[in-house]
C-alpha positions, 0 to 999 in steps of 0.5 A: 263369287257374288259381284255387287249388282249381280243377279245373285246379289239382288236375289239375296233380298228377294229370296231371303237366303244368304250365301255360304261365303268364307271370307279371309280372316283378315280381309274386308276389315272385319267382314270375315269375322262378322260372317263367322258370327253369323254361323252361330245362328245355325244352332237355332235352325238345327243341325242342317242350318247351314243349308239356309246360307246357300245361294241357289247356285250352291244348292244346285251344285255338288258342293255339299252332296255326300255330306255325312250330316245328312246321314246323322240328322236325317230327321232334319232334312226339309222334306218340302225341298225333295219335291224339286228334283234339282234340289240338294235334298233330292239328290242326297236322298237319291245318293243314299238310295244308290248307296243302299242298293250298292251295299245290298248287292255287296252284302249278298255277294259277300255273305254268299262267298263266306258261307261257301267257304264254310260248308257243312261238309268241311265240319263232317270231314273234320270230325271223321278224321279226328275220330278215326285217328284218335281211335274214338268209339261211341257207346251207351256210356259215352265217347271213348278214345284210344288216344286218351290211354297214352299216359307215358313214353312207352304207352305212346310208342305202343299207341304209335305202333299198334294203333296209329300205324295199322290205321294208315294201312287199311287196304294193304300192308305194303305200298310201293314207292314211286321212285322205284318204278322204271317206267312211266308208261302203263304198257311197259314193265316196271310201271307202279300200279295206281294204288291210293291209300284209302284210310277207313272202311268206306274208301272215302278219304285218301292218305296224302303224302307220308305220316311225319312224327316229330319230337322236341327236346331240351337241354341239360340244366338250362332255365332251372336249378337244383339245390345243392342238397339234392344234387347227389340224388338228382344231379340234372334238371330239365326245364319246360320247353322254350326256344332258347333251350331247345336241344339240337345235338344228336344223342344216339349211342355210338353203337346204334344201328346206322339206319336209325341214326337219321331219326336222332338228327335235328332239322330246322323248320324249313327242312321239316316243312312243318309249322308251329303248334300251340299246346297246353304248356307252350308254343312248339316250332316246326323244327326237331328230330323227324321220323317218316313212317315207312310205306309198309306196316311191318316196317313201320312197326319194326322202326318204332320198336327199334326207336323205343328200344334205343330210347328215342323218347326219354326225360328230355323230350318235351313234345311229340307231334304226329302230322298227316294229310288226307283228301276226300275226293268226293267233297274235294276237301283237304284235312290236316291232322295234327296230334300233340303229346306234351311232356311237362316239366312237372310230369305226365303226358297231355294230348291234343288234337288239331284238325283243319279242313278246307276246300282244295281250291283255297290253295290255288286260284287256278283250281278255283277257276277250273273246278268251281268257276260258277261258284267260289271263283265267280263270287270272289270276282263279284265280291272284289268288283263290288268292294272296289265300287264301295271303296271308291264311294267311301273315298269320295265321301271322305274327300267330300267331308274331310275330317267331318267324315270321322265324326259319324259312327258308320263312317268308322264302321265303313273303314273297318269293313274295308280294312278287314276285306283288304286283310282277307284278300291279302292273306288269301293271295299271299297263301295262294302264292306261297303254295305255288312256290312250295315244291312239295305242292306241285301236281307232279309230286303230290301223288308220291307217298314218300313225300311229305305234303307240307299243307300244315304250314298254311293251316294257321293262315287258313284258321286266321282267315276264317276268324277274319271272315267271321268278323267281316260277316258280323260287321257287314250285317251290323252295318245294315242298321245304318240303312234302317235310318231311312225307315221312321219306325226303326230310326229311333233305335238306330240313333240309340245304337249310334249314340250309345256304342262309344259310351258303352265301349269306354265304360266297358274298359272300366268293366273289364278292369273290375272283371280282370281283378275278380279273375285274378282273385279266383285263379289264385284262390281256387284254380286247379288242374280240373276246373275252369279257374286253373288258368287266368284266361279260363277264370277271366271267361268265367266272370265275363259269362257268369251273368248269363249262367252256365258257370260251375261255382262248386270249386269256390264253395266246396272248400268251406272257407269264407273267401269264396262266398265274399268274393261271390258277394262282392261280384254280385254287388259290383258287377251285377248291381252296379256296373251292369245297371250302369250299362242299362242306364246309359242305354235308357238315358240315350233312348229317352233323349233320341226318341224325344228329339225324333218325335219333335221332328217327325211331328212337323216333317213327314218321312223324307225317304217316302217323299223321295220315292214318291218323287222319283216314281213320278219323275219316272212317269214324267210328272213334276210335283212342284211348279204346279201350284193350284189357283187356291194356293197361288191366290190372286194377282193382288194377293202376291204381296203384303205391306210389312206393317200389316203383318203381326209384330213377331213376323216383322221382327223375324223379316227385319232380322233376316233382311239385316243378315242378308244385307250384312252378308252382301256388304261383307262380300262387297267389302271383300271384293273391294279389298281384292280389287285394291290388292290387284290394282296396288299389289306393291303397296298392299304387300308393303302394308302387310309386311309391317313397314308402315303401321298406318292403314293405306286404305280407308277403313270399311264400315262394319257390315254387320251393324246396319242402321235399324229401319226407320218408320217410313222404311217400314211403311215402304217395305213389302213382303212377297208371298214366296218369301213369306211361304219360305219363312213359314216352311222354315220356322214352326213358330211362325206357323203357330203365330199365323195359325196356318202354313200357307202364305196366301191365307196369311195375306188374306188374313192381314191384308188391308185394302188400299184406300188411296190415302183418303179419309177412311170415314169418307170411303165408308160413306161412299160405300153406304151411299152405293149400297143404298142406291143399289137397294133403291134400284132393286125396289124400283124393278119390283122386288120387295126387299125386307130385313128381319132383325136377328138375335145374332145381329143384335148381340153383335151390335150390342157388343160392338156398342159396349166395346166402343163405350169401353174404348171411349172411356179408356180414351178419355182417361188416357187423354185426361192423364196427358192433359195432367201431364202436360199441366205438370210439365208446364208448371215445371217449365215455368219453375225452370224459367224463374230459376234460369232468371235467377241464375242470369241475375247472379251471373251478371252481378258476379260479372259486375263485381269482377270487372275492374273499375 
């Protein structure tokens, strides 16, 4: 706090700075309101004008360190103050540089970690497993797959028995189960030999666990209804699959063999150890009727044949899912393969494959620490540590700024970035802990070929993690644009992005509504099974990417109707010519304004980051760039101050205005301190007054601090402006520099300073000066020096101009004097007339008084 008479109070008038005080709303009898009115002056000083109201103690403190307004208005930072290493500007630039360095490390570690999760071997393993199980071959005509030949339940059972099953037994037809082994020791009899189930021709992939086949069925006459006229022909209906009408009852005939009846039993998802799968006609859960292929080829084919004979698939079947898992030891990659065959209520069969490849250590943190300690595990630890540091820094900025933090665009990006990383790490550790709790994923049972490897339950989380990593990588690199603010070349473009994004997002919502309307129209009018407009989602994607090309519009024009060309014409008019051009107009308008504002600031201030780096490098060398002014910049001792009335009128007005502001703030602070002193001395009386029991003011009203009396002429004569104050005014106001035609206070003082004549007659001083010069010339001639002066044309011209100017001044003075005499004459005549009239009034008054008085 500022105490009356303290050094801080006296420095207010000496340095021209005002404190950033926040008086209480009711304190000091209006002093707080006056201080708030002073805030409006910040608009004239720019977005960082609040810094001019800080005391030296406040500027040297951490009160505004980390303020996001420095990032938002970097071009308004006063670069001259960066040279002082204790200044707020220098420390703010240093904090920005530290943030840049921290984010570079975080971005490098994060990018390396994300890229390592999605190596090229993942895609190669996925492609190999997809084509292997689908029976795909590549020829000159193209790519053909055996799975595409499945068109009915019969062909599906044939494909399972004669195409899928042989691919699971490429090395040998029989694999002995581990459960039949009588001993675990190799030297004893009954030990099962090590026989990994290699699949394929190159022995690069091993089938892990059993191959599980599962089907989902629906109930009779649920979610559907048959007309009475058709019930004699088709008595029962079967709707498309939904969880509410899923059939859970066994349907095998009573005389069916005992060993196949287990495949007609329904199992919930927690027993099948399988997850959901999304198809073209619905979402199918992990429950259903299960078949695990036996460990011998002939047995597997015989079991499939028996199920076909006993109609395991019929008109109530809606989906068949085949799931298996493979491990590539060369790349340490697991591949989960799911093949879905849908039987929609409309007929036919639709096949779909989902193949997910991932590194094995994604299921175990301990495995990552042992098998890839210097790779993924080390990057995970490093990225998380840097994330914690970045989170603490963001929290510090949030606490320092409060609600102002959310007004900066890149602050919102920071929060989203940190939130995405928290979600990613949360999903990673949740998945790892779930895998550790899964019994069938323990190392001791992993090699059992009869056990089902339930890795498919976690593939959805793996795919979601990949999506979050994609967004995280995009946003992390997008944030790099923030730090290009520090480079003057790119600052304008970054400002355009900051200001455009919000407007573009708002406008994009309107554009989306229009595009969705076109998508609905195209889907209803021209959607079919064989084109992109067959689904609402596909139609929406088509209208979104249509401006960039690549959309097949043939289904719209092949009908030859009028609606198609009309929709395309409206799409071109509304979307291409109107809405997209509005997008461009928003960008162009923002670009023009931003570049203009930046150019205005760049013309008067150099790049703040370059000055900071230069100052920091000199600081490392032990050099100070301030406090060592040259003799020319500092001036002589008599050039350190100048009378206020010797300066031009605009400078006088500016100085007086600043002085009034400083006095107003000092008075406001004094009034506040006096008010608090009265509170401490008389707390009971203050509480009674504030409670409203007595409406009369206990304390005398304090005069308003913001209305000081204007200075008198004698005050102007006594006011002196210091060189430091004048230099500060020149640095803060470009208009002052234009008026003074310079940016150095000592030059202004030399230009406008008038020698002190001691209050004597100036003509007498000139006469003495002439006598002194004549005496010195005579002394020089007596010493033998012959001095002669030739008349110069320039001196003659100056003399003539001076004579002309004096003549004009004399004429002007005479005319003004004549005008004054004339006005004095008129005023004298008017005064005489006024005296005569006053005499008449006096006479009339006496007459009336005589008549009104009693006799």
